[in-house]
C-alpha positions in Angstrom: -94.9 -81.9 -39.0 -94.8 -78.5 -39.0 -96.6 -78.4 -35.9 -93.9 -80.7 -34.2 -91.4 -78.8 -35.2 -92.1 -75.6 -34.5 -92.7 -77.1 -30.6 -89.5 -78.5 -30.6 -87.9 -75.1 -31.8 -87.8 -73.3 -28.5 -85.4 -73.5 -26.1 -86.5 -76.3 -23.8 -88.8 -78.0 -26.5 -86.5 -81.1 -26.4 -85.6 -83.3 -23.3 -81.8 -83.3 -24.2 -81.6 -79.7 -24.0 -83.4 -79.5 -20.6 -80.7 -82.3 -19.5 -77.7 -80.5 -20.6 -78.9 -77.2 -18.9 -79.5 -78.9 -15.6 -76.0 -80.2 -15.6 -74.2 -77.2 -16.7 -75.1 -75.5 -13.4 -74.7 -77.7 -10.5 -73.4 -74.7 -8.3 -76.1 -72.4 -8.5 -78.3 -75.3 -7.1 -76.4 -76.1 -4.6 -75.8 -72.6 -3.3 -79.8 -72.0 -3.4 -80.1 -75.4 -1.3 -77.8 -73.9 1.0 -79.5 -70.8 1.7 -82.9 -72.6 2.1 -81.3 -74.8 4.8 -80.5 -71.4 6.8 -83.4 -69.8 6.2 -85.5 -72.8 7.5 -83.9 -72.8 10.9 -85.9 -70.7 13.4 -84.4 -67.6 15.1 -82.7 -68.7 18.7 -82.2 -72.2 17.7 -79.1 -73.0 19.5 -76.3 -74.2 17.3 -73.8 -77.1 18.3 -70.0 -75.9 18.4 -67.3 -78.7 18.2 -65.7 -79.6 21.7 -62.6 -77.2 21.6 -60.1 -80.4 23.1 -61.3 -82.3 20.1 -61.1 -79.8 17.6 -57.6 -78.6 18.5 -56.3 -81.7 20.0 -53.1 -81.4 17.6 -52.5 -77.9 18.7 -49.8 -76.9 21.8 -47.4 -74.5 23.3 -44.2 -75.4 22.2 -41.0 -75.8 24.9 -38.0 -73.6 25.4 -37.2 -70.5 24.0 -37.7 -70.0 20.1 -34.5 -67.8 20.3 -32.3 -71.1 21.5 -30.9 -73.4 18.6 -31.2 -76.9 19.5 -27.7 -77.8 18.8 -26.5 -74.9 21.4 -28.6 -76.8 24.3 -31.2 -74.9 26.4 -29.0 -76.7 29.5 -25.5 -75.0 28.5 -27.8 -71.4 28.4 -29.5 -71.8 31.6 -26.4 -72.8 33.1 -24.1 -69.7 31.7 -26.8 -67.5 32.8 -27.0 -69.3 36.4 -23.1 -68.9 36.8 -23.5 -65.1 36.0 -26.0 -64.0 38.6 -24.9 -66.3 41.0 -21.6 -64.9 41.4 -21.3 -62.2 44.4 -17.9 -61.1 44.4 -16.8 -57.7 43.4 -13.8 -56.7 42.0 -12.4 -53.3 42.8 -11.9 -51.2 39.9 -9.0 -48.3 40.2 -8.9 -45.4 37.8 -5.8 -43.6 37.5 -4.8 -40.5 35.9 -1.5 -38.9 34.4 -1.0 -35.0 34.1 1.8 -34.1 31.7 2.4 -30.6 31.5 4.5 -29.0 28.5 7.0 -26.5 29.0 7.3 -24.9 25.7 10.8 -23.1 24.9 11.1 -19.1 24.7 10.5 -17.6 21.1 13.9 -16.9 19.2 14.0 -13.6 19.8 14.3 -14.2 23.7 16.6 -17.0 23.8 19.2 -14.7 24.8 17.5 -12.4 26.8 19.2 -12.0 29.8 17.2 -12.2 33.0 16.5 -9.4 34.8 18.6 -8.7 37.5 18.0 -9.3 41.1 18.1 -5.7 43.0 21.5 -5.4 44.9 21.2 -5.3 48.8 22.5 -1.5 50.3 26.1 -1.9 51.1 27.0 -0.4 54.5 30.2 0.2 55.9 31.6 0.2 59.6 32.6 2.9 61.5 33.6 3.2 65.4 30.8 4.3 67.9 30.2 4.6 71.3 30.5 1.5 73.7 27.3 2.0 75.2 24.1 2.7 74.2 21.0 3.8 75.8 18.8 1.0 76.5 15.0 2.9 75.9 16.8 3.8 72.4 16.8 0.2 71.2 13.6 -0.2 68.6 14.4 -3.8 67.5 16.6 -6.4 66.8 17.5 -9.0 64.0 20.4 -11.6 63.4 22.9 -10.1 60.7 25.7 -12.9 61.3 26.6 -15.9 62.9 27.8 -13.9 65.8 26.7 -10.4 65.7 23.0 -8.9 65.8 22.0 -5.8 64.7 20.5 -3.3 67.1 17.8 -0.8 65.3 17.8 2.1 67.3 14.5 4.9 67.2 16.7 7.6 65.5 16.9 5.1 62.4 20.5 4.1 63.5 22.1 0.7 62.8 24.2 -1.0 65.5 26.3 -3.8 65.2 26.5 -5.6 68.9 29.2 -8.6 68.5 28.5 -11.8 70.5 30.7 -13.7 72.5 32.9 -16.6 70.5 31.0 -19.6 72.7 27.3 -17.5 71.7 25.4 -18.0 68.7 23.3 -15.3 66.9 20.4 -17.2 66.0 19.9 -18.1 69.8 18.2 -14.5 69.6 15.8 -14.6 66.8 13.1 -13.5 68.7 14.7 -10.6 71.0 16.5 -10.6 74.1 16.3 -9.6 77.6 18.6 -7.1 79.7 18.9 -6.1 83.3 19.0 -2.7 84.0 21.8 -0.9 85.2 21.4 2.4 87.3 22.7 4.0 84.4 20.4 2.3 81.7 22.6 2.1 79.2 23.5 -1.5 77.3 27.5 -1.6 77.1 30.5 -3.7 75.3 32.7 -5.5 77.5 30.1 -5.0 80.5 26.4 -6.4 79.9 25.2 -9.5 79.3 21.9 -10.4 77.4 19.4 -13.1 77.9 17.4 -15.0 75.2 14.3 -16.6 75.7 15.6 -20.0 75.1 17.9 -19.8 77.9 21.2 -18.8 76.3 23.4 -15.9 78.0 26.1 -14.2 76.0 27.9 -11.0 76.7 28.5 -8.2 74.2 32.2 -7.4 72.7 32.1 -4.7 70.8 29.7 -2.3 69.1 29.9 -0.6 66.0 27.5 1.8 63.6 26.8 0.8 60.4 26.5 3.5 57.4 25.1 3.4 54.3 27.5 4.1 51.3 26.2 6.6 49.0 26.5 5.8 45.5 
């Protein structure tokens, strides 16, 4: 009895214990079996690969753009793009600008400041002079009034030469021509002057203009 008991007291002394140990570790045996099968395959042996057509028969490329919602419709979107790109007409764009300039009022202290007065023109008085004037002494001419010319002499004298009533002084704005007489004088009541525009006018009288003293 003692020998039988001693033989059955070890970890594998009973059959029931061995069976329970084998049943409790099925995953370990399956793993070892798989490794044994892999080690048994010689190096260089071709391995069968499943056909891609049969393996991925259910995979396909989706149709349409993923950004378009089915409710909107791809056809409506495509027609919108086609209409926008197909329009070859150009509209003219006109850009206008306005500039507004503001005039600021004067400062309060300057509201009633008088404007600077324009310089007064010099004042002359007339006096009698000879009715003849040497032609060589005339340096220039300018219009004084509607029917009167102002002759400037080389001696800085101003001689007013009145014209006939039918003449206009503005016809002689660019000067005049006069025929030289034997005495070389331009005389009032005798000589006629000619403009470049073709006007002919007689001088009726002459007066000297003298600057007034202040």
